[in-house]
C-alpha positions, -999 to +999 in steps of 0.1 A: +113-634+250+100-618+288+119-594+305+128-614+339+136-596+373+145-628+387+170-655+369+164-638+334+142-612+332+103-617+345+090-628+375+111-596+391+139-593+416+200-560+581+224-541+564+258-548+552+284-521+549+315-526+527+343-508+519+346-495+484+378-504+467+382-498+430+396-468+413+374-455+384+403-452+356+405-471+324+381-485+303+380-520+323+373-510+354+375-545+369+351-569+388+340-578+424+334-541+431+323-536+466+301-505+469+283-494+504+253-519+502+223-525+523+206-562+524+166-558+528+133-576+533+099-567+528+081-579+563+061-607+555+082-618+527+084-654+519+113-679+523+104-704+501+118-710+464+105-680+442+091-660+473+107-630+486+112-596+481+113-579+444+124-542+440+114-523+407+125-492+410+144-462+429+135-426+427+158-397+423+152-392+459+159-427+469+124-442+476+125-479+467+089-494+450+083-529+445+066-558+455+069-592+479+056-627+474+048-645+507+049-683+517+015-686+501+026-674+466+005-641+475+021-611+460+019-576+481+034-539+471+055-524+493+073-488+497+108-481+514+116-446+528+149-429+529+155-443+566+147-481+557+114-480+566+087-504+547+050-495+544+035-527+526+002-521+503-027-542+490-048-526+462-088-529+473-102-561+451-065-577+448-073-615+454-056-633+484-054-671+466-018-681+452-006-662+421-029-632+430-022-600+451-007-565+443+025-555+422+039-520+427+063-508+402+069-471+400+065-440+422+068-403+418+074-375+448+042-366+452+036-395+466+013-414+436+025-448+427+019-471+402+014-509+395-015-540+389-036-564+410-049-596+401-082-604+417-098-635+427-110-641+392-074-641+380-081-607+361-055-583+358-060-546+365-040-515+369-041-489+390-030-455+404-026-448+441-014-430+472-011-443+509-031-414+517-061-433+502-062-421+466-070-454+441-079-457+408-083-486+389-075-488+352-091-509+329-089-510+290-125-517+276-130-551+267-098-564+287-093-584+316-056-582+318-043-548+321-011-538+336+001-503+348+039-504+343+055-470+351+043-438+360+064-401+352+067-369+375+036-354+352+018-384+364+012-399+334+016-435+331+020-463+306+014-498+304+000-527+284-033-547+281-044-580+264-076-583+244-098-611+239-076-627+210-047-624+238-026-599+215-009-576+239-014-534+227+007-504+246-014-475+262-006-441+278-029-428+307-031-391+310-030-373+347-066-366+339-072-405+333-076-400+295-061-432+279-047-434+244-040-470+231-011-477+206+003-506+182+035-509+167+025-512+123+048-543+124+032-562+155+018-593+151-021-602+156-018-639+165-020-650+203+012-642+222+020-613+198+015-573+196+029-544+213+038-539+249+059-514+272+088-526+295+087-521+333+095-484+354+112-466+335+098-466+297+080-434+301+102-400+304+095-365+317+088-353+280+063-381+274+084-399+250+087-436+258+106-468+251+087-505+242+084-530+222+068-551+199+065-591+187+062-596+149+040-620+132+069-645+133+074-644+172+103-622+168+105-594+194+116-557+183+117-526+203+105-493+195+101-453+206+068-435+210+068-394+211+046-375+231+028-366+201+024-404+189+052-407+166+063-440+169+096-455+158+107-495+151+142-504+155+168-532+166+203-524+173+229-523+140+237-559+132+207-572+148+172-588+138+158-590+172+157-566+207+141-556+232+140-522+252+145-515+292+143-481+301+146-444+285+160-415+302+151-376+304+178-367+276+157-394+254+185-421+254+172-457+255+189-489+263+178-529+265+190-561+250+199-575+214+195-612+208+219-630+187+211-664+166+222-687+197+195-667+216+225-648+238+218-612+253+238-585+244+234-549+256+230-516+237+225-480+241+206-460+217+217-425+219+189-398+213+201-390+178+195-429+169+233-441+169+243-473+187+268-486+210+267-525+219+286-538+247+293-575+265+303-577+301+335-597+304+323-632+317+288-635+301+278-666+287+272-670+252+246-695+252+204-695+250+196-673+278+230-659+286+248-628+281+243-593+292+212-583+304+207-544+304+180-535+328+183-493+340+196-461+326+201-428+345+198-394+333+237-393+333+240-420+310+252-448+337+240-483+328+231-511+352+220-549+348+230-581+353+252-606+334+244-642+332+277-662+331+283-696+316+266-714+347+236-694+343+245-678+374+234-637+375+262-611+385+254-575+389+274-547+367+279-509+362+284-496+330+296-456+327+294-435+301+330-436+291+326-475+286+343-486+322+322-515+334+323-526+373+310-559+384+296-569+418+279-599+438+259-591+468+274-607+498+253-642+499+240-643+469+235-678+453+259-697+430+234-723+420+218-716+380+192-684+383+205-674+418+227-644+422+228-608+419+201-589+398+204-549+399+170-538+378+171-497+381+197-469+389+187-432+399+204-400+390+229-404+423+240-438+411+220-453+439+208-490+423+185-513+437+172-549+427+173-580+442+195-610+449+186-650+448+203-670+475+211-709+472+176-717+482+158-698+454+145-671+479+150-634+467+161-605+488+165-570+481+194-546+481+205-509+478+235-502+464+256-465+460+284-463+431+305-433+427 
């Protein structure tokens, strides 16, 4: 299973202000919430199907990072500040042909950000950089497919690389540049199998990360790795397949469990290992449908999208008491794979993600919930 930031979970993700109209009471908080919301597009973002703006992360300070795809299908990174100003970024060595370019997925208050780029030979390289000219390319020895997928406040990064046999492995890189590779004990060793880490919020402040692996039967599962290297494999209670998404500062993690029909169900794993499973009302139960958990903040608020019976995406916010609000960005499409796709939430309940219009073009948004 792949984590799609657009339409389900892999190719991820002007101001409109709305009145917030829902009271926070009861377990089922209702649908069609209208939070204060701002739409945005990165300069140069394409207007063709599959093109557009794809936010990946929002920091505690409200800074947004992500990428956009232009009309030539080339990707470019972007950083959006608190005033809505957007800086675009291309990594040195990034290719300029279709499918090549730069992806930014995470940043920290020091000004560092991380991501990956695809060069003119279609090799992937991770990187850590700043807008002040600092740049370090990250390549795992023997691999031409290295991706840096997240950075924490200590400037540690996490990512994955693919070896010459097309098997995936996870890695953690210290602020000093030392790389430690890791593999889940039950990870498969055939092409397309192995160990991986999710995007953006996989690594918390203490160096504990949430990730996943695909076993020898091609089935995905979740894992947690602590800073000392201790690794725990898991699936939510009652399920034999899952994929994790995010870990907060307190050690709680979230993700999706998969049932036999291929439908998604949301889960939260507390730091003590206990699980909470949930489904958003209106989520479909067919293959690729259901409740798709994306982000988790330090207060235990979960954000994500649910895919309905018509394969349309809608946003949701779940509070620690179990209350759920659903919402759609005005203008979001109603066709299959269109709609609203929140991807991350910060400690102030500010949410970013992308919405896909009826022409298949992606746009960014920022929403603020209580």
